[in-house]
LOMARBA-249018 format. One line per field, with one value per residue: residue in one letter; x, y, z of N, C-alpha, C in turn. Coordinates in Angstrom, 1 decimal, padded with zeros to 4 digits. Layout:
N
loro (a | ...);
nu (X | ...);
nv (Y | ...);
nw (Z | ...);
cau (X | ...);
cav (Y | ...);
caw (Z | ...);
cu (X | ...);
cv (Y | ...);
cw (Z | ...);
This chain:
245
loro (x | x | x | x | x | x | x | x | x | x | x | x | x | x | x | x | x | x | x | x | x | x | x | x | x | x | x | x | x | x | x | x | x | x | x | x | x | x | x | x | x | x | x | x | x | x | x | x | x | x | x | x | x | x | x | x | x | x | x | x | x | x | x | x | x | x | x | x | x | x | x | x | x | x | x | x | x | x | x | x | x | x | x | x | x | x | x | x | x | x | x | x | x | x | x | x | x | x | x | x | x | x | x | x | x | x | x | x | x | x | x | x | x | x | x | x | x | x | x | x | x | x | x | x | x | x | x | x | x | x | x | x | x | x | x | x | x | x | x | x | x | x | x | x | x | x | x | x | x | x | x | x | x | x | x | x | x | x | x | x | x | x | x | x | x | x | x | x | x | x | x | x | x | x | x | x | x | x | x | x | x | x | x | x | x | x | x | x | x | x | x | x | x | x | x | x | x | x | x | x | x | x | x | x | x | x | x | x | x | x | x | x | x | x | x | x | x | x | x | x | x | x | x | x | x | x | x | x | x | x | x | x | x | x | x | x | x | x | x | x | x | x | x | x | x);
nu (051.1 | 049.9 | 047.3 | 047.8 | 046.8 | 043.9 | 043.7 | 042.5 | 039.4 | 039.1 | 037.7 | 034.5 | 033.8 | 036.3 | 037.0 | 035.0 | 035.6 | 038.2 | 037.4 | 035.8 | 037.6 | 039.5 | 037.8 | 037.1 | 039.6 | 040.2 | 038.1 | 038.8 | 041.3 | 040.4 | 038.7 | 040.7 | 041.9 | 039.8 | 039.5 | 041.9 | 041.7 | 039.6 | 040.8 | 042.3 | 040.7 | 040.8 | 041.5 | 041.9 | 042.6 | 045.2 | 048.6 | 051.1 | 053.4 | 056.2 | 059.8 | 059.7 | 060.6 | 060.3 | 061.1 | 059.6 | 058.5 | 055.9 | 054.2 | 054.1 | 053.1 | 051.4 | 048.7 | 047.5 | 048.1 | 046.9 | 044.3 | 043.5 | 041.9 | 039.3 | 038.9 | 039.0 | 036.8 | 034.6 | 034.8 | 035.2 | 033.9 | 035.2 | 037.6 | 040.0 | 043.0 | 044.6 | 048.0 | 048.8 | 049.7 | 048.0 | 047.1 | 044.9 | 044.2 | 045.6 | 045.2 | 042.3 | 040.5 | 040.8 | 040.5 | 037.8 | 036.4 | 036.9 | 035.6 | 032.9 | 032.6 | 033.2 | 031.1 | 029.1 | 030.0 | 031.5 | 034.6 | 037.3 | 040.1 | 039.7 | 037.4 | 038.5 | 040.6 | 039.1 | 037.8 | 040.0 | 040.5 | 038.2 | 038.6 | 040.9 | 039.6 | 038.1 | 040.2 | 041.2 | 039.0 | 039.1 | 041.6 | 040.8 | 038.8 | 040.3 | 042.3 | 040.7 | 039.9 | 041.3 | 040.6 | 040.2 | 040.0 | 037.7 | 036.2 | 036.4 | 037.3 | 040.7 | 043.2 | 044.9 | 043.8 | 042.6 | 044.9 | 046.4 | 044.8 | 044.9 | 047.6 | 047.9 | 046.3 | 047.6 | 050.0 | 052.5 | 053.6 | 051.6 | 049.6 | 050.2 | 050.4 | 048.0 | 046.2 | 046.4 | 045.3 | 046.0 | 047.2 | 048.0 | 046.7 | 044.2 | 045.2 | 046.4 | 044.1 | 042.6 | 044.3 | 044.2 | 041.6 | 041.7 | 043.3 | 041.6 | 039.6 | 041.1 | 041.6 | 039.1 | 038.8 | 040.6 | 040.2 | 041.6 | 042.5 | 042.4 | 043.1 | 041.5 | 041.0 | 038.7 | 036.6 | 036.1 | 033.6 | 032.9 | 030.6 | 030.5 | 032.8 | 032.2 | 029.9 | 030.8 | 032.4 | 030.7 | 029.8 | 031.9 | 031.9 | 032.3 | 035.1 | 035.7 | 034.8 | 034.9 | 036.9 | 036.4 | 037.2 | 040.0 | 040.2 | 039.0 | 040.7 | 043.3 | 042.6 | 042.1 | 044.6 | 046.2 | 044.8 | 045.2 | 048.0 | 048.2 | 046.9 | 048.8 | 051.0 | 050.0 | 049.8 | 052.4 | 053.4 | 052.7 | 054.6 | 056.9 | 058.3 | 059.4 | 061.3 | 063.3 | 066.5);
nv (-066.7 | -069.9 | -072.0 | -075.3 | -078.1 | -079.9 | -083.2 | -086.0 | -087.6 | -090.9 | -093.5 | -094.7 | -097.3 | -098.6 | -098.5 | -100.1 | -102.5 | -103.1 | -103.3 | -105.6 | -107.5 | -107.5 | -108.4 | -111.0 | -112.2 | -112.1 | -113.7 | -116.1 | -116.7 | -117.0 | -119.2 | -121.2 | -121.2 | -122.1 | -124.7 | -125.9 | -125.5 | -127.2 | -129.6 | -129.9 | -131.3 | -134.0 | -137.3 | -137.0 | -138.6 | -139.2 | -139.0 | -136.6 | -136.0 | -138.2 | -137.7 | -135.1 | -131.7 | -130.2 | -130.2 | -131.0 | -131.5 | -131.4 | -132.8 | -135.3 | -135.0 | -132.7 | -132.7 | -134.6 | -133.7 | -131.1 | -131.6 | -133.5 | -132.9 | -132.4 | -134.9 | -136.6 | -135.6 | -136.3 | -139.1 | -140.0 | -138.4 | -136.4 | -133.8 | -133.3 | -134.7 | -135.7 | -135.3 | -135.7 | -134.2 | -131.3 | -129.3 | -127.8 | -126.2 | -123.8 | -123.2 | -123.1 | -122.6 | -123.9 | -126.7 | -126.6 | -125.9 | -128.2 | -130.1 | -129.4 | -130.1 | -132.9 | -133.8 | -134.0 | -135.4 | -137.5 | -138.8 | -138.4 | -138.3 | -137.2 | -135.5 | -133.6 | -132.5 | -131.6 | -129.5 | -127.8 | -127.1 | -125.7 | -123.5 | -122.5 | -121.8 | -119.6 | -117.9 | -117.5 | -116.0 | -113.8 | -112.7 | -112.1 | -110.1 | -108.2 | -107.3 | -106.4 | -103.9 | -101.9 | -100.2 | -099.6 | -096.5 | -096.8 | -098.3 | -101.0 | -104.3 | -105.1 | -107.3 | -108.3 | -109.5 | -111.9 | -113.2 | -113.5 | -115.3 | -117.5 | -118.1 | -118.9 | -121.1 | -122.8 | -123.4 | -125.7 | -126.0 | -124.9 | -126.6 | -129.1 | -128.4 | -127.0 | -129.0 | -130.3 | -130.8 | -128.5 | -125.7 | -123.4 | -122.6 | -121.5 | -119.4 | -117.8 | -117.1 | -115.6 | -113.5 | -112.2 | -111.5 | -109.6 | -107.7 | -106.8 | -105.7 | -103.7 | -102.1 | -101.1 | -099.4 | -097.4 | -096.2 | -096.4 | -093.7 | -091.9 | -091.6 | -094.1 | -095.8 | -097.6 | -097.0 | -099.3 | -100.7 | -101.8 | -103.4 | -104.3 | -105.9 | -108.0 | -109.0 | -110.1 | -112.1 | -113.8 | -116.4 | -118.0 | -118.1 | -120.1 | -120.3 | -118.2 | -118.9 | -118.6 | -116.8 | -113.9 | -112.0 | -112.0 | -111.1 | -108.6 | -107.3 | -107.5 | -106.0 | -103.5 | -102.8 | -102.9 | -100.9 | -098.6 | -098.5 | -098.0 | -095.5 | -094.0 | -094.1 | -092.8 | -090.2 | -089.6 | -089.6 | -087.2 | -085.5 | -086.4 | -085.4 | -083.1 | -083.9 | -084.9 | -084.3);
nw (-002.7 | -003.2 | -002.1 | -000.9 | -002.8 | -001.9 | -000.5 | -002.4 | -001.6 | -000.2 | -002.1 | -001.4 | -002.1 | -002.1 | 000.6 | 001.7 | 000.4 | 001.5 | 004.2 | 004.0 | 003.1 | 005.3 | 007.3 | 006.4 | 006.4 | 009.2 | 010.2 | 009.0 | 010.2 | 012.9 | 012.5 | 012.0 | 014.5 | 016.1 | 015.2 | 016.0 | 018.7 | 019.3 | 018.8 | 021.1 | 022.9 | 022.2 | 023.1 | 026.0 | 028.1 | 027.6 | 028.7 | 029.7 | 027.1 | 026.8 | 026.6 | 025.7 | 024.9 | 027.1 | 030.4 | 033.2 | 036.4 | 037.1 | 035.6 | 036.7 | 039.2 | 039.9 | 039.0 | 040.6 | 043.2 | 043.5 | 043.0 | 044.8 | 047.1 | 046.1 | 045.0 | 047.3 | 048.7 | 047.2 | 047.0 | 049.6 | 051.4 | 052.9 | 052.7 | 053.9 | 055.0 | 057.8 | 058.4 | 055.8 | 052.6 | 052.1 | 049.9 | 049.4 | 051.6 | 051.4 | 048.8 | 047.6 | 045.5 | 042.9 | 043.6 | 044.6 | 042.3 | 040.8 | 042.4 | 042.1 | 039.4 | 039.5 | 041.1 | 039.3 | 037.0 | 038.1 | 039.4 | 037.4 | 035.2 | 032.7 | 033.1 | 034.8 | 033.2 | 031.1 | 032.3 | 032.7 | 030.1 | 029.6 | 031.1 | 029.7 | 027.4 | 028.3 | 028.8 | 026.2 | 025.2 | 026.8 | 026.0 | 023.4 | 023.8 | 025.2 | 023.4 | 021.5 | 022.1 | 020.8 | 018.0 | 014.5 | 012.5 | 011.2 | 012.8 | 012.8 | 014.0 | 015.0 | 013.5 | 015.3 | 017.7 | 016.7 | 015.6 | 018.0 | 019.4 | 017.7 | 017.7 | 020.4 | 020.5 | 018.7 | 019.8 | 020.7 | 023.3 | 025.0 | 024.3 | 025.5 | 028.2 | 028.8 | 028.8 | 031.1 | 034.4 | 036.3 | 038.3 | 036.9 | 034.4 | 035.4 | 037.0 | 035.0 | 033.5 | 035.5 | 035.8 | 033.3 | 033.4 | 035.4 | 034.2 | 032.2 | 033.8 | 035.0 | 032.7 | 032.3 | 034.5 | 033.9 | 031.1 | 027.8 | 025.8 | 022.7 | 019.1 | 017.2 | 019.3 | 021.2 | 023.9 | 026.6 | 028.4 | 031.8 | 031.9 | 029.3 | 029.2 | 031.1 | 030.1 | 027.7 | 028.7 | 029.9 | 028.9 | 029.8 | 032.5 | 034.5 | 035.0 | 036.6 | 039.1 | 042.5 | 042.5 | 042.6 | 044.5 | 044.2 | 041.5 | 041.8 | 043.6 | 042.3 | 040.1 | 041.2 | 042.2 | 039.9 | 038.4 | 040.0 | 039.7 | 036.9 | 036.8 | 038.3 | 036.6 | 034.4 | 035.5 | 036.1 | 033.5 | 032.4 | 033.4 | 032.4 | 030.0 | 031.0 | 032.8 | 031.3 | 030.2);
cau (051.2 | 048.7 | 047.0 | 048.1 | 045.6 | 043.4 | 043.8 | 041.2 | 038.9 | 039.2 | 036.4 | 033.7 | 033.9 | 037.6 | 036.9 | 034.1 | 036.4 | 039.2 | 036.8 | 035.3 | 038.8 | 040.0 | 036.8 | 037.3 | 040.9 | 040.0 | 037.3 | 039.6 | 042.2 | 039.6 | 038.3 | 041.8 | 042.1 | 038.7 | 039.8 | 043.0 | 041.2 | 038.8 | 041.8 | 042.8 | 039.8 | 040.9 | 042.4 | 042.2 | 043.3 | 046.7 | 049.4 | 052.1 | 054.3 | 057.6 | 060.9 | 059.4 | 061.7 | 060.0 | 061.3 | 058.8 | 058.0 | 054.5 | 053.4 | 053.9 | 052.6 | 050.6 | 047.3 | 047.0 | 048.3 | 045.9 | 042.9 | 043.2 | 040.8 | 038.1 | 038.7 | 038.6 | 035.5 | 033.6 | 034.9 | 035.2 | 033.1 | 035.9 | 038.7 | 041.3 | 043.6 | 045.6 | 049.3 | 049.1 | 049.9 | 046.7 | 047.3 | 043.6 | 044.1 | 046.1 | 044.8 | 041.0 | 039.7 | 040.8 | 039.8 | 036.4 | 035.9 | 036.9 | 034.6 | 031.6 | 032.5 | 033.2 | 029.7 | 028.2 | 030.6 | 032.3 | 036.0 | 038.1 | 041.1 | 039.0 | 036.6 | 039.4 | 041.3 | 038.1 | 037.6 | 041.1 | 040.3 | 037.2 | 039.3 | 041.7 | 038.6 | 037.8 | 041.4 | 041.2 | 038.0 | 039.6 | 042.6 | 040.1 | 038.2 | 041.3 | 043.0 | 039.6 | 039.7 | 041.9 | 039.8 | 040.6 | 039.2 | 036.4 | 035.5 | 036.6 | 038.2 | 041.9 | 043.6 | 045.8 | 043.1 | 042.5 | 046.2 | 046.8 | 044.1 | 045.4 | 049.0 | 047.7 | 045.7 | 048.5 | 051.3 | 052.7 | 053.8 | 050.3 | 048.8 | 050.4 | 050.2 | 046.6 | 045.5 | 046.7 | 044.5 | 047.0 | 046.7 | 048.5 | 045.7 | 043.3 | 045.9 | 046.5 | 042.7 | 042.2 | 045.2 | 043.7 | 040.3 | 042.2 | 043.8 | 040.3 | 038.9 | 041.9 | 041.4 | 037.8 | 039.0 | 041.4 | 040.1 | 042.6 | 042.0 | 043.2 | 042.5 | 041.5 | 040.8 | 037.3 | 036.5 | 035.5 | 032.9 | 032.9 | 029.5 | 030.8 | 033.7 | 031.7 | 028.9 | 031.6 | 033.0 | 029.6 | 029.7 | 033.0 | 031.9 | 032.9 | 036.5 | 035.8 | 034.3 | 035.8 | 038.0 | 036.0 | 038.0 | 041.3 | 040.1 | 038.8 | 041.9 | 044.3 | 042.2 | 042.3 | 046.0 | 046.6 | 044.2 | 046.0 | 049.3 | 048.0 | 046.7 | 050.1 | 051.8 | 049.4 | 050.1 | 053.9 | 053.7 | 052.6 | 055.8 | 058.0 | 059.1 | 060.0 | 062.4 | 064.3 | 067.4);
cav (-068.1 | -070.7 | -073.0 | -076.6 | -078.8 | -080.9 | -084.6 | -086.5 | -088.5 | -092.3 | -093.9 | -095.5 | -098.7 | -099.1 | -098.7 | -101.3 | -103.7 | -103.3 | -103.8 | -107.0 | -108.4 | -107.7 | -109.2 | -112.3 | -112.8 | -112.3 | -114.9 | -117.3 | -117.0 | -117.5 | -120.6 | -122.1 | -121.3 | -122.9 | -126.1 | -126.3 | -125.6 | -128.4 | -130.7 | -130.1 | -132.2 | -135.4 | -138.2 | -136.4 | -139.6 | -139.4 | -138.3 | -135.7 | -136.9 | -138.5 | -137.3 | -133.8 | -130.7 | -129.5 | -131.1 | -130.4 | -132.6 | -131.2 | -133.8 | -136.5 | -134.7 | -131.6 | -133.0 | -135.3 | -132.8 | -130.0 | -132.1 | -134.5 | -132.5 | -132.7 | -136.4 | -137.2 | -135.2 | -137.0 | -140.5 | -140.4 | -137.4 | -135.4 | -133.4 | -133.1 | -135.9 | -135.3 | -135.8 | -135.7 | -133.0 | -130.8 | -127.9 | -127.0 | -125.3 | -122.5 | -123.0 | -123.8 | -122.3 | -125.0 | -127.9 | -126.4 | -126.1 | -129.7 | -130.8 | -129.2 | -130.9 | -134.3 | -134.2 | -134.2 | -136.4 | -138.5 | -138.5 | -138.9 | -137.4 | -136.5 | -134.4 | -132.5 | -131.9 | -130.8 | -128.3 | -126.9 | -126.6 | -124.7 | -122.3 | -122.0 | -121.1 | -118.3 | -117.1 | -117.0 | -115.0 | -112.6 | -112.1 | -111.5 | -108.8 | -107.2 | -106.8 | -105.8 | -102.5 | -101.1 | -100.2 | -098.6 | -095.3 | -097.2 | -099.0 | -102.5 | -104.9 | -105.4 | -108.7 | -108.7 | -110.4 | -113.2 | -113.8 | -113.9 | -116.5 | -118.6 | -118.5 | -119.6 | -122.5 | -123.7 | -123.5 | -127.0 | -125.9 | -124.7 | -127.8 | -130.2 | -127.9 | -126.6 | -130.3 | -130.8 | -130.2 | -127.9 | -124.4 | -122.3 | -122.1 | -120.7 | -118.2 | -117.0 | -116.6 | -114.6 | -112.4 | -111.5 | -110.8 | -108.4 | -106.7 | -106.3 | -104.8 | -102.5 | -101.3 | -100.4 | -098.4 | -096.3 | -096.5 | -095.8 | -092.6 | -091.6 | -092.0 | -095.5 | -096.6 | -097.6 | -097.3 | -100.6 | -100.6 | -103.0 | -104.2 | -105.0 | -107.0 | -109.2 | -109.6 | -110.9 | -113.2 | -114.5 | -117.8 | -118.7 | -117.7 | -121.1 | -120.0 | -117.1 | -119.3 | -118.6 | -115.8 | -112.5 | -111.2 | -111.9 | -110.3 | -107.2 | -106.8 | -107.3 | -104.9 | -102.2 | -102.5 | -102.6 | -099.7 | -097.6 | -098.4 | -097.3 | -094.1 | -093.3 | -094.0 | -091.7 | -088.9 | -089.4 | -089.4 | -085.8 | -084.8 | -087.1 | -084.6 | -082.0 | -084.4 | -085.3 | -083.1);
caw (-002.2 | -003.5 | -001.1 | -001.3 | -003.2 | -000.9 | -000.9 | -002.9 | -000.7 | -000.6 | -002.6 | -000.4 | -002.5 | -001.7 | 002.0 | 001.9 | 000.0 | 002.5 | 005.4 | 003.7 | 003.1 | 006.6 | 008.1 | 005.9 | 006.9 | 010.6 | 010.5 | 008.6 | 011.3 | 014.0 | 012.2 | 012.2 | 016.0 | 016.7 | 014.9 | 016.9 | 020.1 | 019.4 | 018.9 | 022.5 | 023.6 | 021.8 | 023.9 | 027.2 | 029.0 | 027.3 | 029.7 | 029.2 | 026.3 | 027.2 | 025.7 | 025.2 | 025.2 | 028.4 | 031.5 | 034.2 | 037.3 | 037.4 | 034.8 | 037.5 | 040.6 | 040.2 | 038.8 | 041.8 | 044.4 | 043.6 | 042.8 | 045.8 | 048.0 | 045.4 | 044.9 | 048.6 | 049.1 | 046.4 | 047.2 | 051.0 | 052.2 | 053.6 | 051.8 | 054.6 | 055.6 | 058.7 | 058.2 | 054.4 | 051.9 | 051.8 | 049.3 | 049.3 | 052.7 | 050.9 | 047.4 | 047.6 | 044.4 | 041.9 | 044.1 | 044.7 | 040.9 | 040.4 | 043.2 | 041.4 | 038.2 | 039.9 | 041.6 | 038.1 | 036.1 | 038.7 | 039.4 | 036.3 | 034.6 | 031.6 | 033.6 | 035.4 | 032.1 | 030.3 | 033.1 | 032.4 | 028.7 | 029.7 | 031.6 | 028.6 | 026.5 | 028.9 | 028.6 | 024.8 | 025.1 | 027.5 | 025.1 | 022.3 | 024.2 | 025.6 | 022.2 | 020.7 | 022.5 | 019.8 | 016.8 | 013.5 | 012.4 | 010.7 | 013.9 | 012.7 | 015.0 | 014.3 | 013.3 | 016.4 | 018.6 | 016.1 | 015.6 | 019.3 | 019.8 | 016.9 | 018.2 | 021.7 | 020.2 | 017.9 | 020.5 | 021.2 | 024.7 | 025.6 | 024.0 | 026.5 | 029.6 | 029.0 | 028.9 | 032.4 | 035.5 | 037.2 | 038.7 | 036.1 | 033.5 | 036.1 | 037.3 | 033.8 | 033.2 | 036.4 | 035.6 | 032.2 | 033.9 | 036.2 | 033.2 | 031.6 | 034.8 | 035.1 | 031.5 | 032.4 | 035.5 | 033.3 | 029.7 | 026.9 | 025.0 | 021.6 | 017.8 | 016.9 | 020.6 | 021.6 | 025.3 | 026.9 | 029.7 | 032.6 | 031.5 | 028.0 | 029.5 | 031.7 | 029.2 | 026.7 | 029.3 | 030.6 | 028.6 | 030.4 | 033.9 | 035.5 | 035.3 | 037.6 | 040.3 | 043.7 | 042.4 | 042.4 | 045.3 | 043.6 | 040.3 | 042.2 | 044.3 | 041.3 | 039.2 | 041.9 | 042.3 | 038.5 | 038.0 | 040.7 | 039.1 | 035.7 | 037.1 | 038.7 | 035.4 | 033.6 | 036.1 | 035.9 | 032.1 | 032.1 | 033.8 | 031.8 | 029.1 | 031.8 | 033.5 | 030.3 | 029.9);
cu (049.9 | 048.5 | 047.3 | 046.8 | 045.2 | 043.5 | 042.4 | 040.7 | 039.0 | 037.8 | 035.8 | 033.8 | 035.2 | 037.6 | 036.1 | 034.9 | 037.4 | 038.6 | 036.3 | 036.5 | 039.4 | 039.1 | 037.0 | 038.5 | 040.8 | 039.2 | 038.0 | 040.6 | 041.5 | 039.1 | 039.5 | 042.0 | 041.0 | 039.0 | 040.9 | 042.6 | 040.4 | 039.7 | 042.3 | 041.9 | 039.9 | 041.9 | 042.8 | 042.8 | 044.8 | 047.5 | 050.4 | 053.1 | 055.7 | 058.6 | 060.5 | 060.5 | 061.4 | 060.1 | 060.6 | 058.2 | 056.5 | 053.6 | 053.2 | 053.2 | 051.4 | 049.1 | 046.7 | 047.0 | 047.1 | 044.5 | 042.5 | 042.1 | 039.5 | 037.8 | 038.3 | 037.2 | 034.4 | 033.6 | 034.7 | 034.4 | 033.8 | 037.2 | 040.0 | 041.7 | 044.7 | 046.9 | 049.7 | 049.3 | 048.5 | 046.8 | 046.0 | 043.4 | 044.5 | 045.6 | 043.4 | 040.2 | 039.6 | 040.2 | 038.3 | 035.7 | 035.8 | 035.8 | 033.2 | 031.5 | 032.4 | 031.8 | 028.8 | 028.7 | 031.3 | 033.8 | 036.7 | 039.1 | 040.5 | 038.2 | 037.5 | 040.1 | 040.3 | 037.8 | 038.7 | 041.0 | 039.2 | 037.7 | 040.2 | 040.8 | 038.3 | 039.0 | 041.5 | 040.1 | 038.4 | 040.7 | 041.9 | 039.5 | 039.2 | 042.0 | 041.9 | 039.3 | 040.3 | 041.2 | 040.4 | 039.7 | 037.8 | 035.6 | 035.6 | 037.5 | 039.5 | 042.2 | 044.4 | 045.1 | 043.0 | 043.8 | 046.7 | 046.1 | 044.6 | 046.7 | 048.9 | 047.2 | 046.7 | 049.9 | 051.5 | 052.9 | 052.5 | 049.4 | 049.0 | 050.1 | 048.8 | 045.7 | 045.7 | 045.9 | 045.4 | 046.5 | 046.9 | 047.4 | 044.7 | 043.9 | 046.0 | 045.1 | 042.4 | 043.1 | 044.7 | 042.4 | 040.7 | 042.6 | 042.6 | 039.6 | 039.7 | 041.7 | 040.1 | 038.0 | 039.7 | 041.3 | 041.2 | 041.8 | 042.9 | 042.5 | 042.6 | 041.3 | 039.4 | 037.2 | 035.7 | 034.9 | 033.0 | 031.8 | 029.8 | 031.8 | 033.1 | 030.5 | 029.6 | 032.1 | 031.9 | 029.6 | 030.8 | 033.0 | 032.4 | 034.3 | 036.7 | 035.3 | 035.3 | 036.8 | 037.6 | 036.9 | 039.4 | 041.3 | 039.9 | 040.0 | 043.0 | 043.9 | 042.4 | 043.8 | 046.6 | 046.1 | 044.9 | 047.3 | 049.2 | 047.8 | 048.0 | 051.0 | 051.3 | 049.8 | 051.6 | 054.2 | 053.6 | 053.8 | 057.0 | 058.9 | 059.9 | 061.3 | 063.5 | 065.2 | 067.4);
cv (-068.9 | -071.8 | -074.4 | -077.3 | -079.8 | -082.3 | -085.2 | -087.6 | -090.0 | -092.8 | -094.9 | -097.0 | -099.3 | -099.4 | -100.0 | -102.6 | -104.1 | -103.9 | -105.3 | -107.9 | -108.6 | -108.5 | -110.7 | -113.0 | -113.0 | -113.5 | -116.2 | -117.7 | -117.5 | -118.9 | -121.6 | -122.3 | -122.2 | -124.4 | -126.7 | -126.4 | -126.8 | -129.6 | -131.0 | -131.1 | -133.7 | -136.1 | -137.5 | -137.3 | -139.7 | -138.5 | -137.4 | -136.5 | -137.0 | -138.0 | -135.9 | -132.8 | -130.0 | -130.4 | -130.4 | -131.6 | -132.5 | -132.3 | -135.1 | -136.2 | -133.8 | -131.9 | -133.7 | -134.4 | -131.8 | -130.4 | -133.1 | -134.1 | -132.8 | -134.2 | -137.0 | -136.8 | -136.0 | -138.5 | -140.9 | -139.5 | -136.4 | -135.1 | -133.3 | -134.4 | -135.5 | -136.0 | -135.9 | -134.3 | -132.5 | -129.4 | -127.1 | -126.1 | -123.9 | -122.2 | -123.7 | -123.6 | -123.5 | -126.3 | -127.8 | -126.5 | -127.5 | -130.4 | -130.6 | -130.0 | -132.4 | -134.7 | -134.5 | -135.4 | -137.6 | -138.2 | -139.2 | -137.8 | -136.6 | -135.3 | -133.3 | -131.8 | -131.1 | -129.5 | -127.3 | -126.3 | -125.5 | -123.4 | -121.7 | -121.3 | -119.7 | -117.4 | -116.6 | -115.9 | -113.7 | -111.9 | -111.4 | -110.1 | -107.8 | -106.5 | -106.1 | -104.4 | -101.5 | -101.2 | -099.3 | -097.5 | -095.7 | -098.0 | -100.5 | -103.0 | -105.3 | -106.9 | -109.2 | -109.7 | -111.8 | -113.9 | -114.3 | -115.2 | -117.7 | -119.1 | -119.3 | -121.0 | -123.4 | -123.9 | -125.0 | -127.0 | -125.8 | -126.0 | -128.9 | -129.7 | -127.5 | -127.8 | -130.9 | -130.1 | -129.6 | -126.4 | -123.3 | -121.8 | -121.2 | -119.4 | -117.2 | -116.3 | -115.5 | -113.4 | -111.6 | -110.8 | -109.5 | -107.3 | -106.0 | -105.3 | -103.5 | -101.5 | -100.6 | -099.2 | -097.2 | -096.6 | -095.8 | -094.8 | -092.3 | -092.0 | -093.6 | -096.4 | -096.5 | -097.9 | -098.6 | -100.5 | -101.9 | -103.9 | -105.0 | -106.1 | -108.2 | -109.8 | -110.5 | -112.1 | -114.1 | -116.0 | -118.6 | -118.4 | -118.8 | -120.9 | -119.0 | -117.6 | -119.3 | -117.5 | -114.4 | -111.6 | -111.0 | -111.0 | -108.8 | -106.6 | -106.5 | -106.1 | -103.6 | -101.8 | -102.1 | -101.2 | -098.5 | -097.4 | -097.7 | -095.8 | -093.3 | -093.1 | -092.9 | -090.3 | -088.6 | -089.1 | -088.0 | -085.0 | -085.3 | -086.2 | -083.5 | -082.6 | -084.9 | -084.2 | -082.8);
cw (-002.4 | -002.5 | -001.7 | -001.7 | -002.1 | -001.5 | -001.4 | -001.9 | -001.2 | -001.0 | -001.5 | -000.8 | -002.1 | -000.2 | 002.3 | 001.5 | 001.0 | 003.8 | 005.2 | 003.7 | 004.5 | 007.5 | 007.7 | 006.4 | 008.4 | 010.9 | 010.1 | 009.7 | 012.5 | 013.7 | 012.4 | 013.8 | 016.6 | 016.4 | 015.8 | 018.3 | 020.3 | 019.5 | 020.3 | 023.3 | 023.2 | 022.7 | 025.2 | 028.3 | 028.7 | 028.3 | 028.9 | 028.3 | 026.8 | 026.2 | 025.0 | 025.6 | 026.5 | 029.6 | 032.7 | 035.1 | 037.5 | 036.6 | 035.6 | 038.8 | 040.7 | 040.0 | 040.1 | 043.1 | 044.5 | 043.3 | 043.9 | 046.8 | 047.4 | 045.3 | 046.2 | 049.0 | 048.4 | 046.8 | 048.7 | 051.9 | 053.0 | 052.8 | 052.5 | 055.2 | 056.5 | 058.4 | 056.7 | 053.8 | 051.5 | 051.2 | 049.3 | 050.5 | 052.2 | 049.5 | 047.1 | 046.4 | 043.4 | 042.4 | 044.2 | 043.3 | 040.5 | 041.2 | 042.6 | 040.2 | 038.5 | 040.5 | 040.4 | 037.3 | 036.8 | 038.6 | 038.2 | 035.8 | 033.5 | 032.0 | 034.1 | 034.2 | 031.2 | 031.0 | 032.8 | 031.0 | 028.7 | 030.2 | 030.5 | 027.6 | 027.0 | 028.7 | 027.2 | 024.6 | 025.7 | 026.6 | 023.9 | 022.6 | 024.6 | 024.4 | 021.3 | 021.1 | 021.4 | 018.4 | 015.8 | 013.4 | 011.9 | 011.7 | 013.8 | 013.7 | 014.3 | 014.2 | 014.4 | 017.3 | 018.0 | 016.0 | 016.9 | 019.7 | 019.0 | 017.4 | 019.5 | 021.4 | 019.5 | 018.6 | 021.0 | 022.7 | 025.4 | 025.4 | 025.1 | 027.9 | 029.8 | 029.1 | 030.2 | 033.5 | 036.6 | 037.4 | 037.7 | 035.1 | 034.2 | 036.5 | 036.1 | 033.4 | 034.2 | 036.2 | 034.4 | 032.6 | 034.7 | 035.3 | 032.5 | 032.6 | 035.0 | 033.9 | 031.5 | 033.5 | 034.8 | 031.8 | 028.9 | 026.1 | 023.8 | 020.3 | 017.6 | 018.2 | 021.0 | 023.1 | 025.5 | 028.3 | 030.4 | 032.2 | 030.2 | 028.3 | 030.0 | 030.9 | 028.2 | 027.4 | 030.0 | 030.2 | 029.3 | 031.9 | 034.8 | 035.9 | 036.3 | 039.0 | 041.4 | 043.6 | 042.3 | 043.2 | 044.7 | 042.4 | 040.8 | 042.8 | 043.2 | 040.4 | 039.9 | 041.9 | 040.9 | 038.1 | 038.7 | 040.1 | 037.7 | 035.8 | 037.5 | 037.5 | 034.5 | 034.2 | 035.9 | 034.5 | 031.7 | 032.4 | 033.1 | 030.9 | 029.9 | 032.5 | 032.6 | 030.0 | 028.4);
């Protein structure tokens, strides 16, 4: 019995060419995403488009409701009005962030919506870091992260809603930060997976730190719960084949 012939090694030049091509495509996709993200900042005074396919009353109410505490504090010196709707009592993080911005820029819809886009930028960075955990055997970053960022930046739905000073963009951002923290508590292992340390996560998110203001407790709590859940799933996974008939 003759041994099977060994496979011929892949030429180094071919690997280098593939890496260069993949890197070029990835940066091209990111360049498209950056252009569309920049377009979000144009005409921030424009309201939610009428006759859009998305019927949502938030375009009439939510920006004022959830920002009124910051507006009152800057204009009148107190954020709570007795007998009025005061959502900041239960939801203080977003009004606090708007208050810090309004102290510098003054009260305006443009400032509040620009803050929302800053949070959206932090969300994009979190998506990029989260999907960047998966590396090829050569250690290169996959195309999935760049594609995800581009799809988020080119979505018409996100274009109109991420330009509104509402709560949901911040909630999405904090949820992704919790996922990143959970991935550090229980790192993925296997071929092509690169462990991600907590320091690497928060160093990568440092330029977008304002989106985390007021929310460390939420991020830590969510991360702990998610991490515990992931650990339980991992333990149950080991017994899964035994329970299948």
